[in-house]
N, C-alpha and C positions, 0 to 999 in steps of 0.2 A: 652350662649356664650362659657362657659368652655367646654360644651359637643360637640359643633360644631367644635371647633378648632382641636381636635384630628381627627375628621372625615375628615376635610379638608386636614390635613397632610397625612392621610391614602390614600385619593384620589390622592393627589399629588405624593406620593410614587408609587402608582399603575400606574399613568401616566408615571412616569420615566421608569418603567419596560416595559411599552407598547410602548415606543419610540424606534423603530428599528434603527433610525438614531443615537441615542445616543449609542446603542450597537455597531454599526459600528465604531463610533469614539473611543470608549473604546477598541474594538478589534484591530483596526489598531494602535492606540496610544500606547497601551501596548506592542505590538510586535515591533514597531519602537523603543521604549525606550529600550527594551531588546537588540535589534540589536546595539544600540549605546553603551550601558553599557558593553555588552559582545561580542564585535566584534571578529570574528574568526581570529586567526593569528597563525603562526608557527615560531619557532626559533630553532636553533641548540645548544644543550648542549654538550660541548666537555668533554670527559672522560679523565682520567689521561694518557692513551696511545695515546691520540690525535684523537681517533675515534669520529665522531659526532653522536649524537642521536637527531632525530627530535622530538620536543615537540609541541603539538597542544593545544591551549586554546581557550576559547570563546564558543559561541553557537554551533559551529560545532564539538566541542570535543566529541569523541566517535562515530561520524557519519562517513559517507562515502565520504564527500566532498573532503578531501585531496586525497583520492584514485581516485576520478573522476578527480581531478585537474591534476594528472599525465598524464591521457589520453588526457585531453585538451592541455597539453603542447606538447604531441606527435603530435597532429593535427596541433598545431601552428608551429611546426618545419617541417611540410610537409608530415608526415606519416598519412595515412587515415585508419579509422577502416574498417573492412571487406575486405580490399585490402592489406594493409601493416601489420596489426596486427589484431588478433582476439579479439572480444569483445562480452561479454555474453548477451547483451540485444538487442532488436530491435532498429531501427535507430533514432526514433524521439528525445528522450531525449539527446542522445550524440550529435546530431546535434545542439540542443539548447545550451548545456553546452559548447561545443567547439566553437560554433558560438559567444557566449559572450566573450570567451577568445580571439578569433581572432579579434573581433571588438575592444576590449580593447588594443590589441597589436598594432593596427594601430595608436593608440594615444600615444604609448610609451611603456615602460616596464610594464609588468603585474606582480603583486604580489598576493599571495594567499588571503590576507585580502580583497583587492578590488574585486577580482573575486568571492570569496565566499559570500561576502556581497551583490554583485549584484544578485547572484543566490538566496540568501535568500529572497531578496526583490521581485524577480520575483515569487518565491513560495508563498510569502505573497499575491500577487495578485490572484493567484490560490486559496489560502485558503479563501480569501474574497469571491471568487466565490462559494466555498463550503458552506460558511455560507448562502449566498443568495439562493443557490439551496436547502439547508436543509429547509429553510423557505418556499420556493416555493413548495417543495414536501410535507412538513408537512401540509400546508394550503389545498392542494388538498386531502390529505388522512384523515386529522383529524380536520380541521377547524382552525379558526383564533387564538384561545387561545393556542393551542398546537404549532401552527406556530410561536408564539412569545416566547414560553417557551424553545423549543428545541435549537434555536440558542444561548440563554443565557447559557444553559448547555454545548453546544459544545465549547463556548468561554472560559470556565473556566477549561476544561479538559486539562491534560498535553500533551497528544499525539499530538493534533493539533498545539500546541505551539512549540514542540521540533522537530518533524520530518521534517518540511520545511527546517531546518538547517542541517539535516542529510542525506537526500536522496531526490529523485524526486517523491515519492509516492503521495504527495499532488496533483501533476499534473494528476496522474493516477486517483485519486479519483474524481477530478473535471470532467474529461472526462467521467468517469463511471456514475456519478450522472446526468450529462447533457444528456447523451444518454438515461438514464432511464426516465428522465423527458420528453424528446421528445417522447419516446415510449408511455408513458402514455397519452400524449396529442395528439396522433394520427399522429405525424409527423415521419413516419417510415423511410423515406429516410434520413432525417437529423439525426435520431437516428443511422441508420446504418453507415452513414459517420463518426459520432463521435465514434462509436464502432471501426471502422477501425483505426482512429487516436489513440484511447486508446490501441488497440491491438499492434499497431506499436510502442507504448511507452513501454508497458509491456503486456505480453500475457494474463493476467487474465481477462480483459474486454470482451474477446470473449466468456466468459461463460454466457453471456446474451442470446446466441442463444437457449439453451434449453427452456428458459422462453418464447421466441418468439414462438417456436413451440408448447408449451403447452397451451398458452392462446389466440393465434390469429389464424385466418383462414389460411388454408394451402397456399393459393396464396400469402397472405401477408408475411407469414413466409418464403416462398421460395424466394420471391423477396428480403427480408431483408437478408437472408443467402447468396444469390448470390452476392449482393452488397458487403457484408462484406468479404466473403472468396475470391472472385475473385480479389478484389483490394489488399487485404493482400498478397495473393499468388503471384500476379503480382509484387508487390514491393519486396517481399523476393526473388522471382526468378530473378528479375533484379539485386539484390545484388549478388546473386550466379553467374550470368552470368558475372558480372563485376569483382567480387573479387575471384572467383574460390574457391579453397579449403579453403582459409582463411575465406571467407564468410560462407561457409558450416560449418566450425568449430565454427564460432561465433554463428550461429543459433542453433547449437546442443549442445553447451557447457553446458547450464543449465540442459539438460536432461542426461548428463553424470556425473553430480556432485554426490558425495557420500552424504549419509544422514547427516543431521545436525539439532540440536536443536529440535528434535521431538522424539516421542516414538519410531519411527523406528531407529533413531540414537542411542537411548539407547540400543535397541536390537542389533544393529550392532557394538556397542562399539565405536562409533564416538563421541567424547566429545569436539569437536571444533565448531566454527561458520562455516557458509557456504561460507566464503570469498575465492575467487580465489587468485592465486599468483599475484604479481605486474607486472608492464609493462615490466620488464626485460625478462619475459618468453613468452611474447605475440607475438613475431615475428616467433615462431615455431608453426604451426597449430597443430602438434601432441600433444602439451601440453594441448590443449582444451579437449582432450579425456582422460586425466588422472583423475581418480576419486578423488584424494587428500583425501583419507580415505579408510576405510575398505569396502569391497564389501558387498552388502545387503544380510542379512540372508534370508529375504523374498523378492523375486523378485517383481519389480513394477507391473507386470501383475497379480501376485497372490494377491497382496494387492488390486488391482483394483476390483477383483471379488465381495467382499462384498459391497464395496462402490457403484459400478455400479448397483448391485442388489438392494441396498437401494434406490438409485436414481431412478431406473426404477419403484420400488414399489410406491414411492411418485408420480412419473410422471403419473402413470396409475390410481391413486385414483381419486375419485370425489372430486374436490377442489373448494373452493370459487372462483368465477369468476370476482371479482371486482379488483380495483387497489391495494388494500391491499394484495390480493392474488398474484398478479404479483410481488409485492415487496418481499413478504415472500418467494415465490418460487425462485426468483433470489438470495436472501440471503442464503437460505439453499443450493443452488447449490454451492455458493462460500465456505460456511463452510465445506461441504463435500469434496470439492477440497482441502482445507487447511488441513483437517484431513488425506486425502489420500497422499498428497505430501510427498516426502522423507524428506523435511526440513521445517523449520518454519522461516520466516523472521519477526523480531520484528515490522517492519513498516506495517505489515498486520493489526495490531490493528487500524491503521488509516483508512484502507479500511472498516473495520467492524464497527467502531464507529458510523458513521451517519446511517448506515443500521440498527444497533441495536436500535438506538434512534427512528428511523422512524417506526420500527416494534413494539417496546415496549415503547411508550411514557409515562412511568410510573416510579415510584421509583425503581422498580426491574430492568428495562432496564438501568437506569442510574448507578445503583450499579454494574451491569454486566460490563459496560464500564469501571467503576472505578477499579474494581478488576482485570479485564483482563489487563488493562494498568499497574497496580501496579505489577502484577505477571511478565509481560513481561519485565519491567524495572529492577526488581530484578534479573531476568535471565541475561539480557543484558541491561546496562553495569555492574551492581553491582557485579555479580559473575565473569564475564569474566575479569574485570579490575584487579582481584587478581590472574590472571594466568600467569603473566609475567615470573615468575621463572620457570614455567612448559612449557614454549614455547607456551602459548595460549591454553593449554589443561586443562580441568577440572579434577583435581586430589584431592586425600586426603580428607580433611575435607569439601571441596566444593562439593563433589559428592552427598551427601545426599540432601542438599538444592536444588541442580540443578535438581535432579530426582523429587523432590517434586514440584518444580515450573512447570516443563514440564507436570507432571501428573495432576496437578491442572488445568493448562491451557487446556489440552486435555479434562478433565471432563467438564469444562465450555463450550467448543465448542460442546461436545456431548449433554450436557443439552440444549444448544441453538438450536441444531438440533431438539430435541424432542419438544421444545416449539414452534418452527416454524411450525413443522408438525401439532401440535395441533391447531395452529392458522389457518393453511390452511384448516383443516377439521372440525373445530368447526361449528356446526349448519348445516352441510352438510351430506346428507345420505351417508352411507359407501359403497354403491354399486359402482362398477367400471363404468367409462365412456365408 
């Protein structure tokens, strides 16, 4: 009896961990509790001269929700993005964010707390979707045991908890994973439609196209590409036809931005984040073409040469042709893009986290996610929160730890690229296709 009791307890504990419904309850319950305890809010602190300083607290602190709220207010007052003011992202997410504001405004006055809480809860819905998709993809790629383990790991990582209250990246990740799942399941048109929606939320999901061309027959790849690009181009062309120069400025703003938070920014001497100026400058389209930093020492096209060459080298190798190969190739495409891009956005760790876990469902994969998140949060907000006296610029004693965090993150991404390439070619003859 004494020996069987511990065994029964062990089996009961294993049963708890294998209960996915329990994980969902904990995942949702913990995040709802955090939303209750740390509600986002702002207040004005008046200085001795009478000038107000806006202070933000709660889950949204250090994120972009207050920045987005200002644009939602503009829309609520009748000014529209792409027509009356320029806006640096594609249209899906600002339609959602301003739509929530407009709906709330029909019911009375809107305050930041209510609006930000509503958006945080909507992002929670998307994040539950990410958890479900992680399980769905893990089951297909690795079997039931891994499909149960990876969602538990995702649930306790910091990035999935924090970023739904900082930005809209959670929605981008959901659309990306859903498009990837549909592609692996052979539902090409659905996957292409989801890629369209993801691309019109943020441009990065369109990077699935090289994967489609590498792993699927040409007719399928052509159809997928036409669906994706034709719809995206039609929507963006419609915005330009409607908004004119303001829409053009909006769609090109990201590509005119100076380098930020990357090794390229260190080379260029840009020691700030990649944030644009506030709404007060958005009614002049010319401001979208201001770099807001030093010009690049190495032009984008020159940086592109080694990364395009490496991408072409990987593309033309003989690679594994299973679902794991598709996932690894898509992931390495994203990582190479992040290494090439002139800047680094901290929320990109949220994009990489489920992909790293799916590619490397091991202790090493979990540690990469953990270290990458830790390094990114040290960089922002830990270092940048100390730059108020320097006008938001990294200076003095902060320079060395800032350089080290960027260097370490870049090395992690470079190592991830090498590991993914090894995963793509392991057990495959090295002759070209």
